[in-house]
C-alpha positions, 0 to 999 in steps of 0.5 A: 828208717827214722827221719826228722820228716817222719817225726814231724809228720807224726807231730802234725798228725797228733796236732790235727783235729783227727789225731786230737792228742796235741790240740792244746799244743800251740808251739811250732815245729821250730820249738822242738829241741829234744827227740828221745827214743827210750824204747828202741833197743836192738834193731839191726836194720834200723836206719836213723837219718837226721839230715834236714835242718829245716824240719826242726831248726832248734833240735839240740838233743837226740837220745837213744837211752837203750839202743844196742844195735842199729843199722846206720846212724847219720846225723847231718847238718843240724845247726843247733845240735849240742848232744847225741846220746846212745850210751849202750850202743854196741854195734852200727852195722853200716856206719855212723856219720856226723857231718856239719853239726856246727855246735856239737862239742863232743861225740861219745859212744862208750860202748860202740865196739863194732861198725862198718865205718865212722865218718866225722867232718865239718863239725866246727865246735867239736872238741872231743871224740871218744870211741874207747871200745872200737 
């Protein structure tokens, strides 16, 4: 499972003296605006659950450049989110969920051809939903 809390924990570890890799990074977690996962490709048991607006309140973009198969994607209540990208995603075994992402203007999964369900609701700025392969 990938969660915002787990990403936050990794960043905190890297900033700590023991991790030492981000000691020159002085920004807070509220400055994280993009998370990207270019190396995740086929992972049918993976659950992506981003649902805590307090962890990264400025998170605007989520990218899965090479993701083809996933178990579940739930993107909930991210107040700054304006983009989710998974152009190669073909299968979400359980479901994909987008709820209460107030600034998200579009949902576009051009390759998604198989899923257990799609839940989309309460996205105030949503103008376009494109799932052409479903």
